[in-house]
C-alpha positions in Angstrom: 63.2 -88.7 -63.8 64.3 -87.8 -66.5 62.5 -89.3 -69.8 64.4 -91.8 -71.8 66.2 -90.6 -75.6 64.5 -91.3 -78.2 66.1 -92.7 -80.9 65.9 -91.1 -84.7 64.5 -94.3 -86.6 66.9 -95.3 -89.8 66.2 -96.4 -93.1 69.3 -97.0 -94.5 69.1 -100.6 -95.0 68.6 -102.7 -98.3 65.3 -104.8 -98.7 65.1 -108.4 -98.8 63.2 -111.6 -97.3 62.8 -113.7 -94.9 66.6 -115.1 -93.1 65.5 -118.7 -93.7 65.1 -117.8 -97.8 67.2 -119.1 -100.6 66.7 -116.0 -102.2 69.0 -112.8 -102.8 67.6 -109.8 -103.3 69.9 -107.0 -106.2 69.0 -103.6 -107.8 69.8 -101.5 -110.5 68.1 -98.2 -111.1 66.0 -98.7 -107.7 64.3 -101.6 -109.0 65.1 -104.7 -107.2 65.1 -108.9 -108.5 66.2 -111.8 -107.2 68.7 -114.7 -107.3 68.5 -118.0 -105.9 71.7 -119.7 -103.8 71.1 -122.7 -106.1 72.7 -120.8 -109.0 75.6 -120.5 -107.3 78.0 -118.7 -109.5 79.9 -116.7 -107.0 83.4 -117.2 -107.7 85.7 -114.8 -105.4 88.7 -115.0 -107.6 87.0 -112.9 -110.0 86.2 -110.1 -107.8 88.1 -107.6 -105.3 86.9 -104.9 -102.7 88.4 -101.6 -102.6 88.4 -98.3 -100.7 86.7 -95.7 -102.8 88.3 -92.7 -102.4 86.2 -90.3 -104.6 83.1 -89.8 -102.6 81.0 -89.1 -106.5 81.6 -92.0 -107.9 80.0 -93.9 -104.7 77.3 -90.7 -104.1 76.3 -92.2 -108.2 76.1 -95.7 -107.9 73.9 -95.8 -104.7 71.9 -92.4 -105.9 72.0 -94.7 -109.3 71.0 -97.9 -107.5 69.6 -98.1 -104.2 66.2 -97.5 -103.4 66.4 -94.4 -100.6 67.4 -92.4 -103.4 69.6 -90.8 -100.9 73.5 -90.8 -99.9 74.9 -90.4 -96.5 77.6 -88.5 -94.5 79.9 -90.9 -95.2 83.2 -92.2 -93.3 84.2 -94.9 -95.6 83.4 -96.7 -98.7 83.9 -99.4 -100.3 83.3 -101.0 -103.5 83.5 -104.6 -104.8 84.8 -105.2 -108.8 84.3 -107.2 -110.9 87.0 -108.2 -113.5 86.0 -110.5 -115.5 87.4 -109.9 -119.6 90.1 -107.9 -118.2 87.3 -105.0 -116.8 87.5 -103.3 -113.7 83.5 -102.8 -112.8 81.9 -101.6 -110.4 79.5 -103.6 -109.5 78.2 -102.9 -104.9 79.0 -100.7 -102.8 79.1 -100.7 -99.0 79.1 -97.0 -97.1 79.6 -97.1 -93.2 79.2 -93.6 -91.8 77.4 -91.2 -89.5 74.3 -91.5 -88.4 71.8 -89.1 -87.6 72.7 -89.4 -83.7 75.6 -90.4 -82.2 72.7 -92.8 -79.7 72.4 -94.6 -82.7 75.9 -96.3 -81.9 76.6 -95.3 -78.2 73.0 -97.3 -77.2 74.5 -100.9 -78.3 78.3 -99.8 -78.0 78.7 -98.0 -74.5 82.7 -98.0 -74.8 83.6 -97.0 -78.1 84.0 -93.8 -79.6 81.3 -92.8 -82.2 82.7 -91.9 -85.1 86.2 -94.0 -84.7 85.7 -97.0 -83.1 82.5 -97.6 -84.2 80.2 -96.1 -87.0 76.7 -97.3 -88.8 76.9 -99.7 -92.0 74.1 -96.8 -94.0 73.7 -98.2 -97.7 74.3 -101.6 -99.3 73.6 -102.6 -102.2 74.8 -105.0 -105.4 73.4 -105.1 -108.9 71.5 -107.4 -110.2 74.1 -109.6 -111.9 75.9 -110.3 -108.5 75.9 -114.1 -107.7 74.7 -115.5 -104.8 76.2 -115.5 -101.6 78.5 -112.2 -103.0 76.8 -109.6 -100.1 78.7 -112.1 -97.4 82.2 -111.9 -99.2 81.7 -108.4 -99.7 80.3 -107.4 -96.1 82.9 -109.5 -94.8 86.1 -107.8 -97.0 84.6 -104.4 -95.4 84.5 -105.2 -91.6 87.4 -106.8 -92.0 89.2 -103.6 -93.6 87.5 -101.6 -91.0 88.9 -103.3 -88.0 92.3 -102.2 -89.8 91.3 -98.4 -89.7 90.7 -98.9 -85.6 86.6 -100.0 -85.8 85.6 -102.1 -83.3 82.3 -101.9 -83.9 79.2 -101.5 -86.7 76.0 -100.7 -86.2 73.6 -101.3 -88.8 69.4 -101.5 -89.2 66.6 -103.0 -91.1 63.9 -102.1 -91.9 60.8 -104.6 -91.9 57.8 -102.3 -93.0 57.1 -103.0 -96.1 56.9 -99.1 -98.0 54.7 -98.4 -101.5 54.2 -94.9 -103.8 51.3 -93.0 -104.3 50.1 -94.4 -106.9 50.1 -98.5 -104.8 53.4 -99.8 -106.5 55.8 -101.5 -104.1 59.2 -99.7 -103.9 60.1 -101.2 -101.3 59.1 -104.7 -99.5 60.5 -104.1 -96.2 63.8 -106.5 -94.6 64.5 -108.4 -92.0 68.4 -108.3 -92.2 69.3 -111.8 -93.9 72.7 -110.5 -94.5 73.1 -109.5 -91.2 72.2 -112.6 -89.7 74.1 -114.5 -92.4 77.1 -112.8 -91.1 76.9 -113.3 -87.0 75.6 -109.8 -86.1 74.4 -109.5 -83.3 70.4 -108.9 -83.2 70.1 -105.7 -80.5 66.2 -105.7 -80.8 64.2 -102.8 -82.4 64.1 -99.1 -82.4 61.8 -96.6 -80.7 58.7 -96.9 -83.2 57.6 -93.5 -84.2 55.6 -92.4 -87.0 57.6 -91.7 -90.6 55.8 -89.4 -92.7 56.5 -91.0 -96.0 56.3 -89.0 -99.8 54.2 -90.0 -103.4 58.1 -91.9 -104.1 57.6 -93.8 -101.5 60.5 -92.1 -99.7 60.5 -91.3 -95.8 61.1 -87.7 -95.3 63.4 -87.8 -92.5 63.2 -85.6 -89.2 66.4 -84.4 -89.7 65.8 -82.9 -93.7 62.6 -81.3 -92.1 64.8 -79.8 -89.6 66.9 -78.1 -91.5 64.7 -76.0 -93.8 63.4 -75.4 -90.4 66.1 -73.9 -88.8 67.8 -73.2 -92.4 70.6 -75.1 -92.2 73.2 -76.4 -94.6 71.9 -78.9 -97.2 68.2 -76.8 -96.6 68.0 -76.0 -100.7 68.6 -79.5 -101.8 65.8 -80.4 -99.0 63.7 -77.6 -100.0 64.1 -78.5 -104.0 63.5 -81.8 -103.1 59.8 -80.6 -102.4 59.0 -78.4 -105.5 60.1 -81.6 -107.6 57.4 -83.1 -106.2 55.2 -80.7 -106.6 55.5 -77.7 -104.1 55.5 -74.2 -104.2 58.8 -72.3 -104.2 59.6 -70.9 -100.8 59.4 -67.0 -101.2 62.0 -64.8 -99.7 60.3 -63.7 -96.2 58.3 -66.3 -95.4 58.8 -68.8 -92.4 60.4 -71.6 -93.5 57.9 -74.0 -90.9 54.9 -72.9 -92.3 56.3 -72.8 -96.3 57.5 -77.0 -94.8 54.0 -77.7 -93.4 52.3 -76.4 -96.5 54.6 -78.1 -98.9 53.7 -81.3 -97.3 50.6 -81.0 -98.0 51.2 -79.7 -101.2 52.9 -82.9 -102.4 50.7 -85.3 -100.6 52.8 -86.4 -97.5 51.4 -89.4 -95.6 52.4 -90.5 -92.7 52.9 -94.3 -91.4 53.3 -95.6 -87.4 56.3 -97.8 -87.6 57.2 -100.1 -84.7 60.9 -99.4 -85.1 64.1 -101.0 -87.6 65.8 -104.2 -86.0 68.8 -103.8 -85.2 72.2 -105.5 -85.2 75.5 -105.3 -84.6 79.3 -106.7 -85.4 81.9 -105.9 -82.7 85.5 -106.4 -84.3 87.9 -107.7 -83.3 90.8 -110.6 -84.5 89.9 -113.5 -81.9 86.6 -114.5 -80.6 88.0 -113.1 -76.9 88.9 -109.6 -78.7 85.1 -109.5 -79.7 83.6 -110.4 -76.7 85.9 -107.9 -74.4 83.7 -105.3 -76.9 80.5 -104.0 -74.2 77.0 -104.5 -75.7 74.8 -101.9 -74.5 71.6 -103.4 -75.1 70.8 -107.7 -74.5 71.7 -109.7 -78.1 68.5 -111.0 -78.6 67.2 -115.1 -80.2 66.4 -115.5 -82.0 67.0 -113.6 -85.7 62.9 -111.9 -86.7 62.5 -113.6 -90.2 59.4 -111.9 -91.1 58.4 -108.8 -92.4 56.3 -106.4 -90.7 52.2 -106.2 -91.6 51.9 -103.2 -94.3 51.2 -100.2 -92.3 47.9 -98.1 -92.3 48.6 -94.4 -93.6 46.8 -91.3 -92.3 
């Protein structure tokens, strides 16, 4: 019997608080804050959603404000723009792209073509100036635009495990998918549990990044520079990259954390309920939505 293929655990989403909470999370320079729904203030006439054709614009915004400090392989990028005072200011970015493996898409959406009919919601970040309820309006607009492009399914993940820097500063409080539940995504359980490696700044050092270094694939220079910046020695000519990587992770103080698996959400897109329900789900839709983040993990 063949062993089941394990999915790669994504860390692609915006931290937030439990579904029942009236608080909405916002970001500025990778630091989170909160807006309360009672504050209101959202006026759709003040905002617009447009495609971002210049990847550097979207990338710069995400790298500056999103807690992950990284940018995915993008298929579509959308911006939330504020038109107050006659100006057009970018105040939110949503990125839909290519996951680390096709199984991320084909497992929950087995009948859709990956990367054309199904995509992953990879980044979703709004500035702290955006009023409560901005995110559901922005996300709904993005999904409608994806549908117009022929996309019929979107998968996203919510990471419920809090993360701290090596000095103990909380950089990611964990989240359960509040915005996904609010926009009627279907909850499809957790991704595979596994051990993940945290860098001193609290970011995840992904398996795919490690593979680029070991195999010297495209992007390995950026991955190596990330570790060198944190205190690893420079990779010298003739040195085995796999050996260097092991030594570099020790040198920077990387930590192992056991992760129970991110929460998986799926949107089936269509103009009518009948069109949406015709899209086959490869995983059971579960209820209720998760409401609590995971306990802080033990590092080893």
